C-alpha positions as CSV (number, residue, x, y, z in Angstrom):
1,M,-51.4,-53.3,16.5
2,S,-53.0,-56.7,16.9
3,N,-49.5,-58.1,17.6
4,H,-49.1,-55.7,20.5
5,F,-52.4,-57.1,22.0
6,D,-51.2,-60.7,21.5
7,L,-47.9,-60.0,23.2
8,A,-49.6,-58.1,26.2
9,I,-52.0,-61.0,26.7
10,L,-49.1,-63.6,26.6
11,F,-47.1,-61.5,28.9
12,R,-50.0,-61.5,31.4
13,C,-50.5,-65.2,31.0
14,S,-46.9,-65.8,31.8
15,L,-47.2,-63.8,34.9
16,V,-50.2,-65.7,36.0
17,L,-48.5,-69.0,35.2
18,G,-45.3,-67.9,37.0
19,S,-47.2,-67.2,40.2
20,C,-48.7,-70.8,40.4
21,P,-47.2,-72.6,43.5
22,T,-47.0,-76.0,42.0
23,E,-46.5,-77.7,38.6
24,K,-49.9,-79.3,38.9
25,S,-51.8,-76.1,39.2
26,R,-49.7,-74.6,36.3
27,T,-50.6,-77.4,33.9
28,S,-54.3,-77.2,34.8
29,L,-54.3,-73.4,34.4
30,F,-52.4,-73.3,31.1
31,P,-55.3,-74.6,28.8
32,Q,-57.7,-72.4,30.5
33,L,-55.6,-69.4,29.9
34,L,-55.0,-70.4,26.3
35,F,-58.6,-70.8,25.5
36,R,-59.4,-67.4,27.0
37,A,-56.4,-65.4,25.9
38,A,-56.2,-66.5,22.2
39,P,-59.9,-65.6,21.5
40,L,-59.6,-62.3,23.5
41,G,-56.6,-61.3,21.4
42,F,-58.4,-62.1,18.1
43,V,-61.5,-60.2,19.1
44,A,-59.4,-57.2,20.2
45,A,-57.7,-57.3,16.8
46,L,-61.0,-57.4,15.0
47,I,-62.4,-54.5,16.9
48,F,-59.3,-52.5,16.3
49,N,-59.3,-53.2,12.6
50,A,-63.0,-52.4,12.4
51,L,-62.4,-49.1,14.2
52,L,-59.6,-48.1,11.8
53,T,-61.7,-49.0,8.9
54,F,-64.5,-46.8,9.9
55,V,-62.3,-43.9,11.2
56,Y,-59.9,-43.7,8.2
């Protein structure tokens, strides 16, 4: 399931990057998205695994 979260986050990031009007704004936005999306996916996977551990 954590892979599903990662793919969903990457898809949203690609949509955001695709909507940038210039290459300069795209290159400045990419690191910001990377440093926000990767930890968010990791935290979502941890929470999901913790929930599964306590539920089952």
